C-alpha positions in Angstrom: -16.5 -76.8 -25.0 -17.2 -75.2 -28.3 -20.1 -76.7 -30.5 -18.7 -78.5 -33.7 -21.6 -77.1 -36.1 -21.1 -74.0 -34.7 -17.5 -73.6 -35.6 -18.4 -75.1 -39.0 -20.8 -72.0 -39.9 -18.6 -69.7 -37.9 -15.1 -70.4 -38.6 -14.2 -66.8 -39.4 -16.0 -65.7 -35.6 -14.3 -68.0 -34.3 -10.6 -67.4 -35.2 -11.5 -63.5 -34.9 -12.6 -64.4 -31.2 -9.5 -66.6 -30.7 -7.0 -63.9 -32.0 -8.6 -61.5 -29.3 -7.1 -63.8 -26.5 -3.9 -64.6 -28.4 -4.5 -68.0 -28.5 -1.5 -69.8 -30.4 -2.0 -72.0 -33.5 -5.8 -71.2 -33.6 -6.0 -71.3 -37.3 -4.4 -75.1 -37.1 -6.5 -76.7 -34.5 -9.6 -75.0 -35.7 -8.7 -76.7 -39.1 -7.5 -80.2 -37.3 -11.2 -80.0 -35.4 -12.9 -79.5 -38.9 -11.1 -82.3 -40.9 -11.9 -84.4 -37.7 -15.3 -83.7 -38.1 -15.7 -84.3 -41.6 -14.2 -87.3 -41.5 -16.1 -88.5 -38.5 -19.5 -87.7 -40.1 -18.2 -89.4 -43.2 -17.3 -92.7 -41.2 -20.9 -92.6 -39.8 -22.3 -92.0 -43.0 -20.6 -95.4 -44.2 -21.6 -97.2 -41.6 -25.1 -96.2 -41.4 -25.0 -97.3 -44.6 -23.3 -100.8 -43.9 -25.2 -101.4 -41.1 -28.5 -100.6 -43.4 -26.8 -103.5 -46.0 -26.2 -105.5 -43.4 -29.2 -105.9 -41.9 -31.0 -106.4 -45.4 -29.1 -109.1 -46.3 -30.0 -110.8 -43.4 -33.4 -110.8 -44.2 -32.6 -112.0 -47.7 -30.4 -114.7 -46.1 -33.9 -115.4 -44.0 -35.8 -115.9 -46.7 -33.7 -117.9 -48.9 -33.2 -120.5 -46.1 -36.8 -120.6 -45.9 -37.3 -121.2 -49.4 -35.0 -124.1 -49.5 -32.5 -121.7 -51.7 -29.1 -122.7 -49.4 -26.9 -121.8 -52.1 -27.9 -118.5 -52.2 -28.5 -118.4 -48.9 -24.9 -119.0 -48.3 -23.3 -117.3 -50.7 -25.3 -114.2 -49.0 -24.0 -115.2 -45.7 -20.4 -114.9 -47.0 -20.8 -111.6 -48.3 -22.7 -110.6 -44.7 -19.4 -112.0 -42.8 -17.0 -109.4 -45.3 -19.6 -106.9 -44.5 -19.7 -107.3 -40.9 -16.0 -107.4 -41.0 -15.9 -103.8 -42.7 -18.6 -102.4 -40.4 -16.4 -103.3 -37.2 -13.2 -101.7 -39.0 -15.5 -98.9 -40.0 -16.8 -98.7 -36.0 -13.2 -98.5 -35.0 -12.2 -95.6 -37.0 -15.4 -93.8 -35.7 -14.3 -94.0 -32.3 -11.0 -93.2 -33.4 -12.1 -89.6 -35.2 -14.4 -88.9 -32.6 -11.9 -89.2 -30.1 -9.1 -86.7 -31.9 -12.2 -84.2 -32.3 -12.7 -84.7 -28.5 -9.3 -83.6 -28.1 -8.9 -81.1 -30.2 -12.3 -79.2 -28.7 -10.9 -79.4 -25.2 -7.6 -77.3 -26.4 -10.0 -74.1 -27.8 -10.8 -71.7 -25.3 -14.4 -70.0 -25.4 -15.2 -67.6 -27.9 -15.0 -63.9 -25.8 -18.6 -61.7 -26.1 -18.2 -58.9 -28.4 -18.1 -56.3 -26.1 -14.6 -58.0 -25.0 -11.4 -56.6 -26.2 -8.4 -57.6 -27.6 -5.3 -58.1 -25.4 -2.6 -59.5 -23.6 -2.7 -59.6 -20.3 -4.8 -57.5 -17.1 -2.6 -54.2 -18.0 -5.0 -54.5 -21.4 -8.3 -54.4 -19.0 -10.9 -52.1 -19.0 -11.8 -50.1 -15.9 -15.8 -49.7 -16.5 -16.5 -48.4 -13.2 -15.4 -47.0 -9.8 -17.0 -46.3 -6.5 -16.0 -45.0 -3.2 -13.4 -43.2 -1.4 -10.3 -44.5 -0.5 -9.7 -43.7 3.6 -7.0 -41.5 4.3 -4.5 -43.7 7.2 -2.5 -42.2 10.2 1.3 -42.5 9.7 1.4 -45.7 11.3 -0.5 -47.5 9.5 1.0 -51.1 8.5 -0.5 -53.9 5.9 -2.7 -56.2 7.5 -0.2 -59.1 7.9 1.6 -57.2 10.3 -1.8 -56.3 12.0 -2.4 -60.2 12.2 0.5 -60.2 14.2 0.3 -57.7 16.3 -3.5 -58.5 17.5 -2.8 -62.3 17.2 -5.9 -62.6 14.4 -3.9 -64.5 11.9 -1.1 -66.7 12.3 1.1 -67.2 8.9 3.7 -69.2 10.6 1.7 -71.5 12.4 0.0 -72.3 9.3 3.8 -72.9 7.2 4.4 -75.4 10.5 1.1 -77.5 9.9 1.1 -77.5 6.4 3.4 -75.1 4.2 3.1 -71.5 3.4 -0.1 -69.9 2.0 -2.6 -72.3 4.6 -2.7 -69.4 7.7 -4.3 -70.6 11.2 -6.8 -67.8 12.2 -7.2 -67.3 15.9 -9.8 -65.1 18.3 -11.7 -62.5 16.7 -9.6 -63.3 13.4 -11.7 -66.4 12.8 -14.6 -64.9 14.3 -14.5 -61.8 11.7 -14.0 -65.4 8.9 -17.2 -67.1 10.2 -18.9 -63.4 10.6 -18.0 -62.8 6.8 -19.3 -66.2 5.3 -22.8 -65.9 7.5 -23.0 -61.9 5.7 -22.5 -63.1 2.4 -24.8 -66.5 2.6 -27.8 -64.5 3.9 -27.2 -62.0 1.1 -27.1 -64.6 -1.4 -30.1 -66.4 0.1 -32.0 -62.9 0.3 -31.1 -62.2 -3.6 -33.4 -65.5 -4.0 -30.0 -67.7 -4.6 -30.4 -71.5 -2.5 -28.1 -72.1 -0.3 -26.7 -75.3 -0.5 -23.6 -77.8 0.8 -21.1 -79.7 -1.7 -18.6 -82.5 -1.6 -15.2 -80.9 -1.2 -13.9 -82.8 -3.9 -15.1 -84.0 -7.1 -13.9 -86.7 -9.9 -12.7 -86.1 -13.1 -15.4 -86.1 -15.2 -16.7 -82.6 -12.9 -13.7 -81.5 -13.7 -13.8 -81.7 -17.2 -18.0 -80.5 -16.9 -16.7 -76.9 -15.9 -13.7 -76.8 -17.8 -10.4 -77.0 -15.4 -9.6 -80.5 -16.8 -8.3 -81.7 -18.8 -6.2 -78.2 -19.0 -5.2 -77.6 -15.3 -4.1 -80.2 -13.7 -1.3 -78.4 -12.6 -3.0 -75.7 -10.7 -5.3 -78.6 -8.7 -4.3 -80.5 -5.6 -5.2 -84.0 -7.1 -5.7 -87.2 -4.8 -4.3 -89.7 -7.0 -5.2 -93.5 -4.7 -8.9 -92.3 -5.3 -8.4 -90.2 -8.3 -10.4 -86.8 -7.1 -9.3 -83.4 -7.2 -10.0 -80.8 -4.5 -12.0 -78.2 -5.6 -11.0 -75.0 -6.5 -14.2 -72.8 -5.9 -17.8 -74.1 -5.6 -18.4 -73.2 -9.2 -17.6 -77.2 -9.9 -19.3 -79.4 -7.4 -22.7 -76.9 -8.0 -22.6 -76.7 -11.4 -21.9 -80.1 -11.9 -24.9 -80.6 -10.3 -26.5 -80.8 -13.3 -24.1 -82.9 -15.6 -26.2 -84.7 -18.0 -29.5 -83.0 -16.7 -32.3 -82.2 -18.7 -34.3 -79.2 -16.9 -37.5 -78.1 -18.0 -37.3 -74.5 -19.4 -40.2 -73.2 -16.2 -37.1 -74.1 -14.0 -35.2 -71.1 -15.0 -33.6 -68.9 -13.3 -31.9 -72.0 -11.3 -30.0 -70.2 -8.7 -27.8 -71.7 -6.3 -25.3 -70.3 -3.6 -22.6 -72.4 -1.8 -20.0 -71.6 0.7 -16.7 -73.8 0.5 -13.3 -74.3 1.3 -11.3 -73.7 -1.8 -7.7 -75.2 -2.7 -5.2 -74.2 -5.0 -1.9 -74.8 -5.8 -0.9 -71.6 -7.5 2.1 -72.9 -9.2 4.8 -70.4 -9.7 3.5 -67.4 -7.9 6.5 -66.0 -5.7 7.2 -62.0 -4.2 5.6 -59.0 -2.0 2.0 -59.2 -4.5 1.4 -63.0 -2.8 2.4 -61.7 0.7 0.2 -62.8 3.7 -4.0 -62.9 2.6 -2.9 -61.7 -0.9 -3.0 -65.3 -2.4 -3.2 -68.8 -0.7 -3.1 -72.3 -1.0 -6.6 -72.7 0.7 -8.9 -70.4 2.0 -13.0 -69.6 1.9 -15.6 -68.1 -1.0 -19.4 -68.1 -1.1 -20.0 -68.5 -4.4 -23.2 -68.0 -6.6 -24.0 -69.7 -9.5 -26.8 -69.2 -12.2 -28.1 -71.8 -15.0 -30.2 -69.5 -17.4 -31.9 -69.3 -20.4 -29.8 -68.0 -23.5 -32.3 -65.4 -23.4 -31.6 -64.5 -20.6 -28.0 -64.7 -19.2 -26.7 -61.6 -19.8 -29.2 -60.2 -17.6 -28.8 -62.0 -15.1 -25.2 -61.5 -15.7 -25.3 -57.9 -15.2 -27.8 -59.0 -11.9 -25.1 -60.8 -10.3 -22.6 -57.6 -11.3 -25.5 -55.6 -9.2 -25.3 -58.0 -6.4 -21.9 -58.1 -5.4 -21.8 -53.9 -5.9 -24.1 -53.9 -2.8 -22.4 -56.0 -1.0 -19.6 -54.0 -1.1 -21.4 -50.8 -0.4 -22.3 -52.3 2.7 -18.9 -53.3 3.4 -17.9 -49.7 2.6 -14.8 -50.9 0.9 -13.5 -48.6 -2.1 -14.2 -50.9 -5.6 -13.6 -50.8 -9.0 -15.2 -52.9 -11.9 -12.9 -54.4 -14.8 -13.7 -56.5 -17.9 -11.7 -58.7 -19.0 -9.6 -58.5 -21.9 -9.3 -61.0 -24.6 -6.1 -62.1 -23.1 -7.2 -62.3 -19.1 -10.4 -63.6 -20.0 -10.5 -67.6 -18.4 -10.8 -70.5 -20.9 -14.1 -71.0 -20.4 -15.5 -67.6 -20.5 -17.3 -65.9 -22.9 -17.0 -62.3 -20.7 -15.6 -61.8 -17.4 -16.1 -58.6 -14.9 -13.8 -58.6 -12.2 -13.8 -56.4 -8.8 -10.9 -55.3 -7.2 -11.1 -53.5 -3.7 -8.3 -50.7 -2.8 -6.1 -52.2 -0.2 -4.8 -48.8 1.8 -2.2 -49.6 3.6 -0.8 -52.0 0.8 -1.4 -48.7 -2.1 -2.7 -51.5 -4.3 -5.8 -52.7 -5.7 -6.6 -56.8 -4.8 -9.0 -58.5 -6.7 -11.9 -60.0 -5.1 -14.9 -61.5 -7.1 -15.5 -61.9 -10.8 -18.8 -62.6 -12.4 -18.6 -64.7 -15.6 -21.1 -65.7 -18.3 -19.9 -69.2 -19.5 -22.7 -68.9 -22.6 -23.0 -72.2 -23.4 -19.5 -73.3 -23.5 -19.5 -75.3 -20.1 -23.4 -76.7 -21.1 -21.8 -78.3 -23.6 -19.2 -80.3 -21.5 -22.1 -81.1 -19.5 -24.3 -82.2 -21.7 -26.5 -79.8 -20.0 -29.9 -78.8 -22.0 -33.3 -77.9 -21.4 -36.7 -78.4 -24.0 -37.4 -75.3 -25.7 -41.0 -73.8 -27.1 -40.9 -76.2 -29.7 -40.1 -78.8 -28.2 -36.1 -79.1 -29.2 -33.5 -79.7 -27.0 -30.9 -76.8 -26.4 -27.8 -75.9 -24.1 -28.4 -73.7 -21.5 -25.9 -71.3 -20.1 -24.0 -71.2 -17.0 -22.7 -67.9 -14.9 -21.1 -67.7 -11.9 -19.8 -64.8 -9.3 -17.6 -65.0 -5.8 -19.6 -63.5 -3.5 -17.3 -62.7 -2.5 -13.7 -64.7 -2.0 -12.6 -63.9 1.8 -8.8 -63.9 2.2 -8.7 -60.5 0.2 -11.9 -59.0 1.8 -10.5 -59.5 5.4 -7.0 -58.0 4.5 -8.8 -55.0 2.8 -11.0 -54.6 6.1 -7.9 -55.2 8.5 -6.3 -52.5 6.6 -8.7 -49.6 5.6 -10.4 -50.2 8.9 -7.8 -49.6 11.1 -7.3 -47.0 13.6 -5.1 -46.1 16.8 -7.2 -47.3 18.8 -7.4 -51.1 16.9 -9.5 -52.1 14.0 -12.7 -51.3 13.7 -15.7 -53.6 12.4 -18.3 -52.7 9.4 -21.5 -51.8 10.7 -22.9 -54.2 8.5 -21.0 -57.1 10.2 -21.0 -56.1 14.0 -24.2 -58.1 14.3 -22.4 -61.1 13.2 -19.2 -60.9 14.7 -21.0 -59.6 18.2 -17.6 -57.2 18.4 -17.1 -53.9 17.2 -13.7 -53.8 17.7 -10.2 -56.0 17.9 -8.1 -54.4 19.7 
């Protein structure tokens, strides 16, 4: 959530940033924010003055009673009562203006970083890096959903029977390969200095609001109505919310965590051949990295996250590219996002398998996550997160790119984790 004073002091910059996102009615909402804020601040001043006057009258009333001047005391009591009623009315108005301001602020996305280009959709994203050779497959190469059936390692129909489309069942070497990837990703992350953590797979509403999934993305999250809990769309949500309401020390930076969780997404409206097989699921596994950083160091940290993900893909020997997302394709809470896409040779298309984002202080403002700076003043921290990695499309790329006439070879780095070197 943007800070009100930031909007007030940088209105044109905010509007220019929102224009990069093609954010509808930006000027109208920003003006409404500023009006609500002005009303809130004026009401606060009036309320403070009324309360101060009320306190003053209370002392004078007490003095009059002590000195036996009951008539004067009675007159002041009547005035004090009127002032208290007025204060109650102003307190109600103040709360209304505050609620309206909060409601409006929740509607405004983060302002993109200066390096983010304007754009409408993924077609406008910038490719900034590419690495790896696309393998040449034999004439009989097939996509991963056919490989899964051929080698009986993933059963999509069984998952549909149990829960519905988008909930695959991993079997035999498919399940072991899935587990191997999770362990490999966690080991890579912990060796890079991230502390491994296990977190709940459900969160409350405050957690969803804290990281920006709520109130604008309810339709994409699974909701347990009776308990008012939400199934997590990513480990970012519970891990980042560890720090909700915290005042951390500057000496604590950098704060780095990694965690494996299943992820649950309704993916409402996702249909067609591009979502076939593992390409898009309602439940999938992902290993996440989360950082809480000093504002001065957050972009250096983001670059480090990008290099870390690169190293994983190099070890898996998968061809990949990195995109800097345009304003129109950047997530609501992010100031900048780098997407990693891996090439699926059998499908002849690029598949998004990771993203690394800097939210700057947008999430921290929602979370009330602060630290004491060197001057002893409270300041918002910066939060970042990245996938390292989301498993379904990595698994799809491995199955397709490593397929041979004799079976599916296992990437060398994963063999110690799998305990086998081929699926056949």
